[in-house]
MMTF fields as JSON, N, C-alpha, C and O atoms, coordinates in Angstrom:
{
  "mmtfVersion": "1.0.0",
  "mmtfProducer": "UNKNOWN",
  "numBonds": 283,
  "numAtoms": 284,
  "numGroups": 71,
  "numChains": 1,
  "numModels": 1,
  "chainsPerModel": [1],
  "groupsPerChain": [71],
  "chainIdList": ["A"],
  "bondAtomList": [4, 2, 8, 6, 12, 10, 16, 14, 20, 18, 24, 22, 28, 26, 32, 30, 36, 34, 40, 38, 44, 42, 48, 46, 52, 50, 56, 54, 60, 58, 64, 62, 68, 66, 72, 70, 76, 74, 80, 78, 84, 82, 88, 86, 92, 90, 96, 94, 100, 98, 104, 102, 108, 106, 112, 110, 116, 114, 120, 118, 124, 122, 128, 126, 132, 130, 136, 134, 140, 138, 144, 142, 148, 146, 152, 150, 156, 154, 160, 158, 164, 162, 168, 166, 172, 170, 176, 174, 180, 178, 184, 182, 188, 186, 192, 190, 196, 194, 200, 198, 204, 202, 208, 206, 212, 210, 216, 214, 220, 218, 224, 222, 228, 226, 232, 230, 236, 234, 240, 238, 244, 242, 248, 246, 252, 250, 256, 254, 260, 258, 264, 262, 268, 266, 272, 270, 276, 274, 280, 278],
  "bondOrderList": [1, 1, 1, 1, 1, 1, 1, 1, 1, 1, 1, 1, 1, 1, 1, 1, 1, 1, 1, 1, 1, 1, 1, 1, 1, 1, 1, 1, 1, 1, 1, 1, 1, 1, 1, 1, 1, 1, 1, 1, 1, 1, 1, 1, 1, 1, 1, 1, 1, 1, 1, 1, 1, 1, 1, 1, 1, 1, 1, 1, 1, 1, 1, 1, 1, 1, 1, 1, 1, 1],
  "groupList": [{"groupName": "MET", "atomNameList": ["N", "CA", "C", "O"], "elementList": ["N", "C", "C", "O"], "formalChargeList": [0, 0, 0, 0], "bondAtomList": [1, 0, 2, 1, 3, 2], "bondOrderList": [1, 1, 2], "singleLetterCode": "M", "chemCompType": "L-PEPTIDE LINKING"}, {"groupName": "LYS", "atomNameList": ["N", "CA", "C", "O"], "elementList": ["N", "C", "C", "O"], "formalChargeList": [0, 0, 0, 0], "bondAtomList": [1, 0, 2, 1, 3, 2], "bondOrderList": [1, 1, 2], "singleLetterCode": "K", "chemCompType": "L-PEPTIDE LINKING"}, {"groupName": "ASP", "atomNameList": ["N", "CA", "C", "O"], "elementList": ["N", "C", "C", "O"], "formalChargeList": [0, 0, 0, 0], "bondAtomList": [1, 0, 2, 1, 3, 2], "bondOrderList": [1, 1, 2], "singleLetterCode": "D", "chemCompType": "L-PEPTIDE LINKING"}, {"groupName": "ILE", "atomNameList": ["N", "CA", "C", "O"], "elementList": ["N", "C", "C", "O"], "formalChargeList": [0, 0, 0, 0], "bondAtomList": [1, 0, 2, 1, 3, 2], "bondOrderList": [1, 1, 2], "singleLetterCode": "I", "chemCompType": "L-PEPTIDE LINKING"}, {"groupName": "SER", "atomNameList": ["N", "CA", "C", "O"], "elementList": ["N", "C", "C", "O"], "formalChargeList": [0, 0, 0, 0], "bondAtomList": [1, 0, 2, 1, 3, 2], "bondOrderList": [1, 1, 2], "singleLetterCode": "S", "chemCompType": "L-PEPTIDE LINKING"}, {"groupName": "THR", "atomNameList": ["N", "CA", "C", "O"], "elementList": ["N", "C", "C", "O"], "formalChargeList": [0, 0, 0, 0], "bondAtomList": [1, 0, 2, 1, 3, 2], "bondOrderList": [1, 1, 2], "singleLetterCode": "T", "chemCompType": "L-PEPTIDE LINKING"}, {"groupName": "GLU", "atomNameList": ["N", "CA", "C", "O"], "elementList": ["N", "C", "C", "O"], "formalChargeList": [0, 0, 0, 0], "bondAtomList": [1, 0, 2, 1, 3, 2], "bondOrderList": [1, 1, 2], "singleLetterCode": "E", "chemCompType": "L-PEPTIDE LINKING"}, {"groupName": "TYR", "atomNameList": ["N", "CA", "C", "O"], "elementList": ["N", "C", "C", "O"], "formalChargeList": [0, 0, 0, 0], "bondAtomList": [1, 0, 2, 1, 3, 2], "bondOrderList": [1, 1, 2], "singleLetterCode": "Y", "chemCompType": "L-PEPTIDE LINKING"}, {"groupName": "ALA", "atomNameList": ["N", "CA", "C", "O"], "elementList": ["N", "C", "C", "O"], "formalChargeList": [0, 0, 0, 0], "bondAtomList": [1, 0, 2, 1, 3, 2], "bondOrderList": [1, 1, 2], "singleLetterCode": "A", "chemCompType": "L-PEPTIDE LINKING"}, {"groupName": "LEU", "atomNameList": ["N", "CA", "C", "O"], "elementList": ["N", "C", "C", "O"], "formalChargeList": [0, 0, 0, 0], "bondAtomList": [1, 0, 2, 1, 3, 2], "bondOrderList": [1, 1, 2], "singleLetterCode": "L", "chemCompType": "L-PEPTIDE LINKING"}, {"groupName": "GLY", "atomNameList": ["N", "CA", "C", "O"], "elementList": ["N", "C", "C", "O"], "formalChargeList": [0, 0, 0, 0], "bondAtomList": [1, 0, 2, 1, 3, 2], "bondOrderList": [1, 1, 2], "singleLetterCode": "G", "chemCompType": "PEPTIDE LINKING"}, {"groupName": "GLN", "atomNameList": ["N", "CA", "C", "O"], "elementList": ["N", "C", "C", "O"], "formalChargeList": [0, 0, 0, 0], "bondAtomList": [1, 0, 2, 1, 3, 2], "bondOrderList": [1, 1, 2], "singleLetterCode": "Q", "chemCompType": "L-PEPTIDE LINKING"}, {"groupName": "PHE", "atomNameList": ["N", "CA", "C", "O"], "elementList": ["N", "C", "C", "O"], "formalChargeList": [0, 0, 0, 0], "bondAtomList": [1, 0, 2, 1, 3, 2], "bondOrderList": [1, 1, 2], "singleLetterCode": "F", "chemCompType": "L-PEPTIDE LINKING"}, {"groupName": "CYS", "atomNameList": ["N", "CA", "C", "O"], "elementList": ["N", "C", "C", "O"], "formalChargeList": [0, 0, 0, 0], "bondAtomList": [1, 0, 2, 1, 3, 2], "bondOrderList": [1, 1, 2], "singleLetterCode": "C", "chemCompType": "L-PEPTIDE LINKING"}, {"groupName": "VAL", "atomNameList": ["N", "CA", "C", "O"], "elementList": ["N", "C", "C", "O"], "formalChargeList": [0, 0, 0, 0], "bondAtomList": [1, 0, 2, 1, 3, 2], "bondOrderList": [1, 1, 2], "singleLetterCode": "V", "chemCompType": "L-PEPTIDE LINKING"}, {"groupName": "ASN", "atomNameList": ["N", "CA", "C", "O"], "elementList": ["N", "C", "C", "O"], "formalChargeList": [0, 0, 0, 0], "bondAtomList": [1, 0, 2, 1, 3, 2], "bondOrderList": [1, 1, 2], "singleLetterCode": "N", "chemCompType": "L-PEPTIDE LINKING"}, {"groupName": "PRO", "atomNameList": ["N", "CA", "C", "O"], "elementList": ["N", "C", "C", "O"], "formalChargeList": [0, 0, 0, 0], "bondAtomList": [1, 0, 2, 1, 3, 2], "bondOrderList": [1, 1, 2], "singleLetterCode": "P", "chemCompType": "L-PEPTIDE LINKING"}, {"groupName": "ARG", "atomNameList": ["N", "CA", "C", "O"], "elementList": ["N", "C", "C", "O"], "formalChargeList": [0, 0, 0, 0], "bondAtomList": [1, 0, 2, 1, 3, 2], "bondOrderList": [1, 1, 2], "singleLetterCode": "R", "chemCompType": "L-PEPTIDE LINKING"}],
  "groupTypeList": [0, 1, 2, 3, 4, 3, 4, 5, 6, 7, 3, 8, 9, 10, 11, 12, 9, 1, 9, 8, 2, 13, 3, 4, 5, 10, 10, 6, 8, 1, 12, 12, 9, 11, 6, 5, 8, 14, 14, 3, 15, 10, 6, 16, 2, 15, 17, 17, 10, 17, 1, 9, 7, 2, 10, 2, 11, 14, 6, 14, 6, 10, 13, 10, 1, 12, 17, 14, 14, 17, 17],
  "groupIdList": [1, 2, 3, 4, 5, 6, 7, 8, 9, 10, 11, 12, 13, 14, 15, 16, 17, 18, 19, 20, 21, 22, 23, 24, 25, 26, 27, 28, 29, 30, 31, 32, 33, 34, 35, 36, 37, 38, 39, 40, 41, 42, 43, 44, 45, 46, 47, 48, 49, 50, 51, 52, 53, 54, 55, 56, 57, 58, 59, 60, 61, 62, 63, 64, 65, 66, 67, 68, 69, 70, 71],
  "secStructList": [7, 3, 3, 3, 3, 3, 1, 1, 1, 3, 3, 3, 2, 2, 2, 2, 2, 2, 2, 6, 6, 1, 7, 1, 1, 4, 4, 4, 2, 2, 2, 2, 2, 2, 2, 1, 7, 3, 3, 3, 6, 6, 3, 3, 7, 7, 7, 6, 6, 7, 3, 3, 3, 6, 6, 7, 3, 3, 3, 3, 6, 6, 6, 3, 3, 3, 3, 3, 3, 3, 7],
  "xCoordList": [16.777, 16.964, 18.45, 19.12, 18.95, 20.375, 20.585, 19.849, 21.57, 21.902, 22.805, 23.759, 22.487, 23.324, 23.878, 23.119, 25.187, 25.831, 26.108, 26.573, 25.809, 26.149, 26.944, 26.814, 27.766, 28.564, 28.096, 28.633, 27.091, 26.546, 25.178, 24.684, 24.561, 23.258, 22.177, 21.281, 22.269, 21.273, 21.911, 23.051, 21.153, 21.601, 20.403, 19.28, 20.638, 19.563, 19.221, 20.084, 17.964, 17.509, 18.335, 18.677, 18.659, 19.453, 20.82, 21.276, 21.474, 22.769, 22.609, 23.449, 21.523, 21.251, 21.125, 21.659, 20.424, 20.238, 21.574, 21.747, 22.509, 23.838, 24.58, 25.19, 24.532, 25.183, 24.593, 25.301, 23.297, 22.611, 22.777, 22.213, 23.544, 23.797, 22.534, 22.451, 21.553, 20.345, 20.584, 19.977, 21.474, 21.878, 23.394, 24.026, 23.972, 25.442, 25.987, 27.124, 25.188, 25.635, 24.501, 23.327, 24.858, 23.861, 22.947, 21.794, 23.454, 22.662, 21.484, 20.541, 21.529, 20.439, 19.245, 18.162, 19.423, 18.404, 17.07, 16.025, 17.092, 15.846, 15.005, 13.81, 15.624, 14.901, 14.513, 13.429, 15.394, 15.121, 13.874, 13.011, 13.78, 12.659, 11.346, 10.271, 11.423, 10.213, 9.617, 8.409, 10.465, 10.027, 9.94, 9.398, 10.461, 10.564, 9.868, 10.021, 9.103, 8.409, 9.397, 10.161, 9.372, 10.204, 9.285, 8.48, 9.41, 8.593, 9.534, 10.43, 9.307, 10.135, 9.262, 8.284, 9.624, 8.86, 7.371, 6.518, 7.069, 5.694, 4.943, 3.779, 5.586, 4.926, 5.689, 6.915, 4.98, 5.654, 6.298, 5.737, 7.463, 8.156, 9.09, 9.756, 9.147, 10.031, 10.87, 11.346, 11.056, 11.873, 13.329, 13.669, 14.184, 15.591, 16.297, 17.323, 15.775, 16.369, 15.828, 16.244, 14.912, 14.312, 15.424, 16.272, 15.42, 16.452, 16.096, 14.976, 17.051, 16.89, 17.781, 18.95, 17.213, 17.926, 18.124, 17.541, 18.949, 19.218, 17.905, 17.032, 17.771, 16.583, 15.519, 14.606, 15.616, 14.639, 14.741, 15.832, 13.587, 13.552, 13.092, 12.116, 13.806, 13.546, 13.366, 14.185, 12.279, 12.038, 12.034, 11.253, 12.918, 13.055, 12.636, 13.202, 11.643, 11.133, 12.262, 12.98, 12.412, 13.425, 14.833, 15.764, 15.0, 16.346, 16.443, 17.489, 15.365, 15.365, 14.926, 14.454, 15.097, 14.743, 16.001, 16.926, 16.032, 17.23, 16.866, 15.739, 17.865, 17.717, 18.926, 20.06, 18.672, 19.749, 20.302, 19.549, 21.623, 22.283, 23.42, 24.32, 23.372, 24.445, 25.551, 25.301, 26.763, 27.918, 28.821, 29.846],
  "yCoordList": [4.78, 4.215, 4.232, 5.253, 3.104, 2.955, 3.034, 2.405, 3.791, 3.893, 2.733, 2.394, 2.13, 1.086, 1.647, 1.929, 1.808, 2.424, 1.408, 0.298, 1.814, 0.997, 1.867, 3.091, 1.234, 1.996, 1.751, 2.333, 0.887, 0.58, 1.237, 1.853, 1.111, 1.726, 1.112, 1.809, -0.196, -0.893, -2.074, -2.445, -2.66, -3.855, -4.79, -4.339, -6.078, -7.058, -7.208, -7.055, -7.505, -7.626, -8.655, -8.42, -9.784, -10.813, -10.286, -10.571, -9.519, -8.929, -7.856, -7.716, -7.103, -6.053, -6.629, -6.064, -7.744, -8.367, -8.747, -8.654, -9.173, -9.516, -8.253, -8.248, -7.191, -5.932, -5.345, -4.725, -5.544, -4.991, -5.884, -5.595, -6.961, -7.912, -8.615, -8.995, -8.784, -9.543, -11.03, -11.86, -11.369, -12.755, -12.78, -11.757, -13.963, -14.023, -14.438, -14.104, -15.167, -15.549, -15.329, -15.346, -15.125, -14.916, -16.115, -15.962, -17.303, -18.518, -18.598, -19.352, -17.833, -17.842, -17.004, -17.123, -16.165, -15.191, -15.832, -15.366, -16.892, -17.525, -17.971, -17.68, -18.67, -19.188, -18.059, -18.077, -17.085, -15.934, -15.198, -14.836, -14.977, -14.237, -15.015, -14.414, -16.339, -17.154, -17.033, -17.187, -16.757, -16.761, -15.375, -15.235, -14.356, -13.031, -11.983, -11.968, -11.11, -10.035, -8.937, -8.453, -8.55, -7.46, -6.474, -6.867, -5.193, -4.149, -3.158, -2.593, -2.961, -2.042, -0.883, -1.076, 0.321, 1.524, 1.353, 1.785, 0.72, 0.569, -0.623, -0.827, -1.43, -2.588, -3.862, -3.89, -4.931, -6.201, -6.788, -6.705, -7.374, -8.011, -9.086, -8.871, -10.23, -11.301, -11.875, -13.007, -11.111, -11.578, -11.208, -10.028, -12.211, -11.913, -11.17, -10.533, -11.236, -10.524, -9.123, -8.424, -8.701, -7.359, -6.319, -6.331, -5.422, -4.395, -3.227, -2.717, -2.815, -1.68, -0.549, -0.76, 0.655, 1.814, 2.861, 2.773, 3.839, 4.946, 5.551, 5.895, 5.676, 6.271, 5.275, 5.639, 4.026, 3.013, 2.783, 2.789, 2.578, 2.293, 0.857, 0.414, 0.141, -1.273, -1.509, -1.08, -2.199, -2.581, -4.1, -4.764, -4.641, -6.088, -6.477, -6.0, -7.343, -7.782, -8.364, -9.259, -7.862, -8.359, -7.865, -8.211, -7.058, -6.592, -5.067, -4.512, -4.387, -2.937, -2.273, -2.918, -0.943, -0.117, 0.421, 0.844, 0.401, 0.788, 1.676, 1.66, 2.447, 3.26, 2.971, 2.929, 2.772, 2.549, 3.903, 4.791, 4.062, 5.317, 5.017, 4.235, 5.644, 5.447, 6.458, 7.662, 5.966, 6.84, 6.899, 7.581],
  "zCoordList": [10.901, 9.575, 9.255, 9.41, 8.812, 8.507, 6.996, 6.236, 6.563, 5.143, 4.735, 5.436, 3.589, 3.004, 1.701, 0.774, 1.628, 0.468, -0.625, -0.364, -1.865, -3.025, -3.993, -3.986, -4.822, -5.775, -7.209, -8.152, -7.368, -8.687, -8.832, -7.888, -10.006, -10.247, -9.362, -8.885, -9.149, -8.326, -7.616, -7.895, -6.687, -5.982, -5.861, -5.636, -6.009, -5.86, -4.383, -3.518, -4.105, -2.722, -1.952, -0.793, -2.567, -1.894, -1.464, -0.357, -2.337, -2.003, -0.935, -0.045, -1.036, -0.062, 1.343, 2.297, 1.471, 2.783, 3.41, 4.625, 2.581, 3.087, 3.541, 4.61, 2.742, 3.113, 4.386, 5.181, 4.574, 5.748, 6.98, 8.036, 6.848, 7.935, 8.44, 9.607, 7.547, 7.902, 7.696, 8.372, 6.756, 6.512, 6.406, 6.146, 6.611, 6.571, 5.207, 4.873, 4.405, 3.065, 2.07, 2.439, 0.822, -0.219, -0.411, -0.817, -0.122, -0.272, 0.677, 0.436, 1.751, 2.724, 2.273, 2.845, 1.263, 0.869, 0.524, 0.977, -0.269, -0.708, 0.486, 0.553, 1.417, 2.583, 3.533, 4.116, 3.686, 4.546, 4.06, 4.86, 2.744, 2.18, 2.238, 2.224, 2.303, 2.435, 3.825, 4.005, 4.809, 6.203, 6.838, 7.934, 6.172, 6.78, 5.915, 4.693, 6.565, 5.848, 5.463, 6.298, 4.179, 3.68, 2.964, 2.12, 3.304, 2.689, 2.005, 2.632, 0.697, -0.083, -0.541, -1.263, -0.116, -0.458, -0.153, -0.928, 0.979, 1.423, 0.87, 1.215, 0.008, -0.582, -0.248, -0.361, 0.168, 0.468, -0.787, -1.879, -0.622, -1.742, -1.2, -0.187, -1.855, -1.392, -2.526, -2.432, -3.592, -4.726, -4.484, -4.403, -4.37, -4.052, -5.178, -4.939, -6.391, -7.518, -7.713, -8.636, -6.863, -6.958, -6.932, -6.039, -7.91, -7.993, -7.087, -7.121, -6.285, -5.395, -5.893, -6.217, -5.948, -6.471, -5.377, -4.296, -5.681, -4.769, -4.27, -5.068, -2.966, -2.374, -1.941, -1.2, -2.388, -1.971, -0.473, 0.098, 0.159, 1.587, 1.787, 1.183, 2.639, 2.865, 4.358, 5.171, 4.706, 6.099, 6.17, 5.489, 7.004, 7.143, 8.552, 9.536, 8.636, 9.937, 10.782, 10.336, 11.982, 12.906, 12.629, 13.356, 11.584, 11.224, 11.207, 11.542, 10.822, 10.865, 9.586, 8.65, 9.568, 8.406, 7.78, 8.473, 6.458, 5.724, 4.52, 4.027, 4.072, 2.869, 1.984, 2.46, 0.691, -0.278, -0.691, -1.091, -0.593, -0.936, -1.912, -1.606, -3.087, -4.056, -3.8, -3.73, -3.662, -3.391, -4.593, -4.563]
}
């Protein structure tokens, strides 16, 4: 599991995918989420605006498992 560091209270799923190197630009998020399974804290979710907080665990099909860490 790879830690993704944020400096704010939360991060949107679309921005998170870019930080995690699953997509190269934020504009790809909508289409990426339509075609790729994403599980947040054990529940499927595909909303690019979904807020992720410190401690949330995200599993992205074909990209890996990640944990949000606030620094």
